[in-house]
C-alpha positions in Angstrom: 47.1 112.7 41.8 50.9 112.6 41.9 51.3 113.5 45.6 48.6 110.9 46.5 50.5 108.3 44.4 53.7 109.0 46.3 52.0 108.7 49.6 50.4 105.5 48.6 53.8 104.1 47.4 55.4 105.1 50.7 52.5 103.5 52.7 52.8 100.3 50.7 56.5 100.2 51.2 56.1 100.7 55.0 53.4 98.1 55.2 55.7 95.6 53.3 58.6 96.4 55.7 56.3 95.9 58.7 55.1 92.6 57.4 58.6 91.5 56.7 59.6 92.4 60.3 56.7 90.4 61.6 57.7 87.3 59.7 61.4 87.8 60.5 60.6 88.0 64.3 58.6 84.8 64.0 61.5 83.0 62.3 64.0 84.0 64.9 61.7 84.0 68.0 63.9 81.4 69.6 66.9 83.7 69.6 65.5 87.2 70.3 66.6 88.5 73.7 66.9 92.3 74.2 66.7 93.4 70.5 63.9 95.8 69.7 62.1 96.3 66.4 64.4 99.1 65.4 67.5 96.9 65.8 65.9 93.9 64.1 65.0 96.0 61.1 68.8 96.5 60.5 69.2 92.8 59.8 66.4 93.0 57.2 67.8 96.1 55.6 71.3 94.6 55.4 69.8 91.8 53.3 67.4 94.0 51.3 64.4 92.7 53.2 65.0 89.1 52.1 63.6 87.3 55.1 65.4 84.0 54.5 68.8 85.7 54.0 68.2 88.0 57.0 67.4 85.0 59.2 70.5 83.1 58.0 72.6 86.2 58.7 71.1 86.6 62.2 71.5 83.0 63.2 75.1 82.9 61.9 75.9 86.0 63.9 74.3 84.7 67.1 76.4 81.5 66.8 79.5 83.5 66.2 78.9 85.8 69.1 78.5 82.8 71.3 81.7 81.2 70.0 83.7 84.5 70.6 82.0 85.2 74.0 81.1 88.7 72.7 78.8 89.5 75.6 81.8 89.4 78.0 84.5 91.0 75.8 84.1 94.5 77.5 84.5 93.2 81.0 86.7 90.1 80.6 88.8 90.2 77.5 92.3 91.6 77.7 93.9 91.9 74.3 97.6 91.0 73.7 100.0 93.8 74.3 101.0 94.2 70.7 97.4 94.9 69.7 97.0 97.4 72.5 100.0 99.3 71.3 99.8 99.0 67.6 96.2 98.4 66.5 95.6 101.9 65.4 92.5 104.1 66.0 90.1 104.9 68.7 86.8 106.6 69.7 87.4 110.3 70.4 84.1 112.0 70.7 80.6 112.5 69.2 79.1 114.2 66.2 76.3 116.8 66.4 73.7 114.0 66.6 75.5 112.3 69.5 76.8 109.4 67.4 80.3 108.2 68.3 83.3 109.2 66.2 86.1 106.7 65.5 89.4 107.8 64.0 91.2 105.2 62.0 94.9 106.0 61.3 95.3 103.6 58.3 98.6 105.2 57.3 100.1 104.3 60.7 98.8 100.7 60.7 101.5 98.0 60.3 99.2 95.2 59.4 102.0 93.0 58.4 103.7 93.3 61.8 100.4 92.7 63.5 99.7 89.6 61.4 103.2 88.2 62.4 102.6 89.1 66.0 99.0 88.2 66.9 96.5 85.5 66.2 93.7 86.2 63.8 91.1 85.5 66.5 92.6 88.1 68.7 92.4 90.8 66.0 88.7 89.8 65.5 88.1 90.1 69.2 89.6 93.5 69.4 87.4 94.8 66.7 84.3 93.1 68.2 85.2 94.7 71.6 85.4 98.1 69.9 81.9 97.6 68.4 80.5 96.5 71.7 81.9 99.7 73.1 80.0 101.7 70.5 76.8 99.9 71.4 77.3 100.8 75.0 78.0 104.4 74.0 74.7 104.5 72.1 72.8 103.5 75.2 74.6 106.0 77.4 74.1 108.9 74.9 70.5 107.9 74.3 69.8 108.2 78.0 71.8 111.5 78.2 70.0 113.1 75.2 66.6 111.5 75.9 66.3 110.2 72.4 67.7 107.3 70.4 71.3 107.7 69.3 72.6 105.4 66.6 75.3 105.1 63.9 79.1 105.4 63.8 81.1 108.1 62.1 84.5 107.0 60.9 87.3 109.4 60.0 89.6 107.3 57.9 93.0 109.1 57.9 95.3 107.9 55.1 98.2 110.2 56.0 101.4 108.2 55.7 100.0 105.5 53.3 102.6 104.3 50.8 102.9 101.4 48.4 103.5 99.0 51.3 99.8 99.1 51.8 99.4 97.2 48.5 100.5 94.1 50.3 97.5 91.9 49.5 97.5 89.7 52.6 97.4 92.8 54.8 94.5 94.3 52.8 92.7 91.0 52.8 93.0 90.8 56.6 91.9 94.3 57.0 88.8 93.7 54.8 88.1 90.5 56.7 87.9 92.4 59.9 85.6 94.9 58.2 83.4 92.1 56.9 83.2 90.6 60.4 81.8 93.9 61.7 79.4 94.2 58.8 78.1 90.7 59.3 77.6 91.1 63.1 76.7 94.8 63.4 74.6 95.6 60.4 73.9 99.2 59.5 76.3 100.5 62.2 78.2 102.8 59.9 76.6 106.2 59.5 79.2 107.8 57.3 82.9 107.5 56.6 85.1 110.4 55.7 88.4 109.5 53.9 91.0 112.2 54.4 94.6 112.6 53.1 93.9 110.2 50.3 97.2 109.4 48.6 97.7 109.0 44.9 97.7 105.3 45.2 94.2 105.4 46.7 92.5 104.3 43.4 94.7 101.2 43.2 94.0 100.4 46.9 90.3 100.9 46.2 90.4 98.7 43.1 91.9 95.8 45.1 89.5 96.2 48.0 86.4 97.1 45.9 85.0 93.5 45.4 85.0 92.9 49.2 83.2 96.2 50.1 79.4 96.1 50.3 77.4 98.5 48.3 75.9 99.9 51.5 79.4 100.8 52.7 80.4 102.3 49.4 77.4 104.6 49.5 78.5 106.0 52.9 82.1 106.8 51.9 83.0 110.4 51.3 86.5 111.3 50.0 87.5 114.8 51.2 90.0 117.2 49.8 92.7 119.1 51.6 90.1 121.4 53.2 88.6 118.4 54.9 88.2 120.2 58.3 85.5 122.5 56.8 83.4 119.4 56.0 84.1 117.6 59.3 83.1 120.7 61.3 79.7 120.7 59.5 78.9 117.4 61.3 81.2 117.6 64.4 81.6 120.4 66.9 85.1 121.7 67.2 85.3 120.6 70.9 84.6 117.0 69.8 87.1 116.9 66.9 90.8 116.3 67.5 93.0 119.3 66.9 95.2 117.5 64.3 92.0 117.1 62.2 91.0 120.8 62.5 89.1 120.8 65.8 90.0 121.9 69.3 90.1 118.6 71.2 93.4 117.6 72.8 94.8 115.3 75.4 95.1 116.7 78.9 98.8 117.5 78.2 97.8 119.4 75.1 98.7 116.6 72.5 96.7 117.5 69.4 96.6 113.9 68.3 94.6 112.7 71.3 96.9 109.7 71.9 95.2 108.8 75.1 92.0 108.0 73.0 93.5 107.1 69.6 96.1 104.4 69.3 98.9 105.9 67.1 100.2 102.6 65.8 103.6 102.6 64.0 105.9 99.8 63.0 105.6 96.7 65.2 109.0 95.7 66.7 110.2 92.3 65.6 110.5 91.3 69.3 106.7 90.8 69.1 106.8 88.5 66.1 105.6 85.0 66.8 108.0 82.1 65.9 105.6 80.5 63.5 103.7 82.4 60.8 101.7 80.9 58.1 101.8 82.0 54.5 98.5 83.8 53.6 98.8 83.2 49.9 99.5 80.3 47.6 103.2 80.8 46.6 105.3 79.3 43.9 108.4 77.3 45.0 111.8 77.2 43.4 115.3 76.1 44.4 118.0 78.5 43.2 121.2 76.6 42.9 124.4 77.8 44.5 126.2 80.3 42.3 123.1 80.7 40.1 120.2 83.1 39.5 116.5 82.5 38.9 114.6 85.0 36.8 110.9 85.6 36.0 109.7 87.8 33.1 106.6 89.9 33.7 104.9 91.7 30.8 103.5 95.2 31.5 101.0 96.2 28.8 99.6 99.4 30.4 101.6 102.3 31.8 100.8 103.0 35.4 100.6 99.3 36.3 102.2 98.1 39.5 104.5 95.1 39.8 104.1 93.6 43.3 106.2 90.9 44.9 106.3 88.9 48.1 108.9 86.1 48.9 110.6 84.2 51.6 113.5 81.8 51.8 114.3 78.8 54.0 117.2 79.4 56.3 119.4 81.8 54.4 119.3 85.2 52.6 119.2 85.9 48.9 119.7 88.7 46.5 116.7 90.4 44.9 116.2 92.9 42.1 114.1 94.0 39.2 115.2 95.0 35.7 113.4 96.6 32.7 114.3 95.6 29.1 115.4 98.7 27.2 116.4 97.7 23.7 119.2 95.2 24.0 120.0 96.2 27.6 118.4 95.5 30.9 118.1 98.6 33.2 118.0 98.0 37.0 114.8 99.7 38.3 115.3 97.9 41.7 119.0 97.3 42.2 119.9 93.8 43.4 120.5 93.6 47.1 120.8 90.8 49.6 117.8 90.6 51.8 117.1 88.7 55.0 113.9 87.0 53.6 114.6 83.9 55.8 113.9 86.0 58.9 110.9 88.1 57.7 109.1 87.6 54.4 110.0 90.4 51.9 107.5 92.3 49.9 107.3 95.5 47.8 106.1 97.1 44.6 107.3 99.2 41.7 105.2 101.6 39.5 105.8 100.7 35.9 105.4 104.0 34.0 106.9 102.4 30.9 105.4 99.3 29.3 107.5 96.3 28.3 109.2 93.3 29.9 110.3 93.5 33.5 112.6 90.8 34.9 112.5 89.8 38.5 115.8 88.3 39.7 116.5 86.0 42.7 120.2 86.0 42.9 122.2 83.3 44.6 125.4 83.9 42.7 127.2 85.1 45.8 126.8 81.7 47.5 129.1 78.8 46.5 128.0 76.6 49.3 124.2 76.5 49.5 121.2 76.2 47.3 118.3 78.5 48.4 114.6 77.5 48.4 112.4 80.5 47.5 108.6 80.8 47.9 107.3 83.7 45.9 104.2 85.5 44.6 104.5 88.0 41.7 101.6 90.0 40.1 100.8 92.9 37.9 98.1 95.3 39.2 96.5 97.0 36.3 95.6 100.7 36.5 92.0 101.6 37.4 89.3 101.3 34.7 86.3 103.5 34.0 84.0 101.7 36.4 86.4 102.3 39.3 86.9 105.9 38.2 83.2 106.4 38.2 82.7 105.1 41.7 85.6 107.3 43.0 83.9 110.3 41.5 80.7 109.5 43.3 82.6 109.2 46.6 84.5 112.5 46.3 82.9 115.3 48.3 81.0 117.9 46.2 83.6 120.5 47.1 86.1 119.0 44.6 87.0 116.2 42.2 89.4 113.3 42.5 91.8 115.2 40.2 91.8 118.1 42.8 92.6 115.6 45.6 95.4 114.1 43.6 97.0 117.5 43.1 96.9 118.1 46.8 98.4 114.8 47.7 101.9 114.6 49.1 102.2 111.0 48.1 104.5 110.5 45.1 103.8 107.9 42.4 104.2 104.4 43.7 107.9 103.8 44.0 109.9 100.7 44.7 109.3 99.9 48.3 110.7 97.2 50.6 108.7 96.3 53.7 
């Protein structure tokens, strides 16, 4: 009886899905153009076959596509130069099923520089244009292979990631762009391979976790140092860039395939726009001439990270961090004058010792001017059991997160100025 019960359950599930699709198509009949049943089912799946939610998602997306002129992005939209040069990543081949492969060089992404140099709408359009390119690729590969090709494989390379990536506005912007894609291209991601994960990956994941959908989490695979072995199970060597363990290179032999994958790097300040808006609610304080302003931060758990961001109006200021050690204060980030009036300053420090940490804004060197400071300070707690459990589920079955940490070249989160 058990096999018959399973078949019956599957049949009932399929019947319910087909009925949901029928109702969904009736609800959005005024908007359906070239979408087939296979594509429409993705919207239902993205909302767990809740017809009302799927309809709302679909209508919102169609309105957004119209607003952003998505149908003409491939042929008519020319991104700003700074995004062409420094928005990392690119499509570089296909997996063994014919699905496109996109390599994201997260460790080479200067999100802060891009946010200071380009409009949010242009960053959205660049990502939308990339997705439209993947859709076109699906069509071409489907014709070539005479079968439906679907899905996107992402290789998320974190080589070069440091504590500067803990800058929350940058993470929020990156996740906003991910959310834009999830809301307008449901079920596009086939699988994501995270490679070269640094030791701060758990902290990054903890910050990003609330904004990542469960469907995306289920498709993330964190690979160890022998990642090429796993990648080659899904991707032929001729389709995988040489720097990732394959054989694909640029025509000139460059193993990083720079003609296909934007290599990114730090955005030159010459690209910065004159006006940039603060992306976080900041505290305001005026530090009188010849004076200092201090803020005490209590660290209760070892491994916590003290993060800061600040900017000043018109003039520079001194900045440093001290830890209370008995009756003395020990400088963990020595006070230095920084040009925070030109570019907002941010950074972080790994607090391996609990206790009181004092952040200092130092204007004692100035006897002529008061300084206005806008700042954000926060303590990022170490990961908890639930985050650790999710990470274990993401780690490829060839190892554990502890194994990956041992193989990481990234040191503990150190004081970093960006």
